[in-house]
C-alpha positions as CSV (number, residue, x, y, z in Angstrom):
1,M,93.6,107.5,103.5
2,E,92.3,105.4,100.6
3,D,93.1,105.9,97.1
4,I,90.5,104.2,94.9
5,R,90.2,104.3,91.2
6,Y,88.2,102.2,88.8
7,E,89.4,99.9,86.1
8,H,86.9,98.0,83.8
9,G,84.2,98.8,86.5
10,E,85.9,97.3,89.2
11,E,87.0,99.6,92.3
12,V,91.0,98.8,93.1
13,T,93.4,100.7,95.1
14,C,96.4,102.4,93.6
15,C,98.8,101.6,96.5
16,L,101.3,98.8,95.7
17,E,103.8,99.7,98.2
18,R,103.9,102.3,101.0
19,G,107.1,104.6,100.6
20,D,107.3,104.2,96.6
21,V,106.3,107.8,96.7
22,D,106.9,108.4,92.9
23,H,104.9,105.0,92.0
24,S,108.2,103.8,90.3
25,G,108.2,100.2,91.7
26,G,110.3,100.6,94.5
27,M,111.7,102.7,97.2
28,D,114.7,105.0,96.6
29,V,116.2,108.4,96.9
30,A,114.1,109.6,94.5
31,D,111.1,109.0,96.8
32,L,112.8,111.1,99.4
33,T,113.4,113.9,96.9
34,W,109.5,113.9,96.0
35,L,108.5,114.0,99.9
36,V,110.9,116.9,100.6
37,A,109.4,118.8,97.4
38,R,106.0,118.2,98.4
39,L,106.5,119.0,102.1
40,F,108.6,122.1,101.9
41,L,108.6,123.4,98.4
42,G,104.8,122.9,97.4
43,G,105.5,120.3,94.9
44,S,102.9,118.2,93.4
45,P,101.0,115.2,95.5
46,P,102.2,111.7,94.8
47,P,100.4,109.6,92.0
48,C,99.2,107.6,94.8
49,E,98.6,109.5,98.2
50,T,98.8,106.1,100.3
51,E,102.1,105.5,98.9
52,G,103.4,108.7,100.2
53,D,102.1,107.7,103.7
54,A,105.3,105.6,104.4
55,D,104.3,105.2,108.0
56,G,101.0,104.4,107.6
57,S,99.6,107.2,110.1
58,G,96.9,108.2,107.6
59,G,98.4,111.4,106.1
60,I,101.7,112.7,104.6
61,D,103.9,114.6,106.8
62,V,107.6,114.9,108.0
63,A,107.3,111.7,109.9
64,D,107.0,109.8,106.7
65,L,110.2,111.3,105.4
66,N,112.1,110.4,108.8
67,Y,110.7,106.9,108.4
68,L,111.7,106.5,104.9
69,I,115.2,107.8,105.8
70,A,115.4,105.3,108.5
71,Y,114.4,102.5,106.1
72,L,116.7,103.5,103.4
73,F,119.8,104.3,105.2
74,H,119.8,102.9,108.8
75,G,118.0,99.5,108.7
76,G,114.6,100.9,109.8
77,P,111.5,98.6,109.4
78,L,109.8,98.4,106.1
79,P,106.8,100.6,105.7
80,P,103.6,98.7,106.4
81,P,101.3,97.1,103.9
82,C,98.8,99.4,102.0
83,N,95.8,97.7,103.4
């Protein structure tokens, strides 16, 4: 999954930090809320799909929700880098 956009004619990726689902600049409970809404309530996709792929598996699914919960509340590993 690669989120690419163009700025001033240059190709750039939108992903700054996996797990920052709402693209707010950091990971918190709001990111969990966004994933739950997306996965179970038909919510909108994240601003940057790659950031929603918290475990780096190539897509957004329940495993990303579990990964982010483990990181935020149980000392789990930091999500992998975007690239």
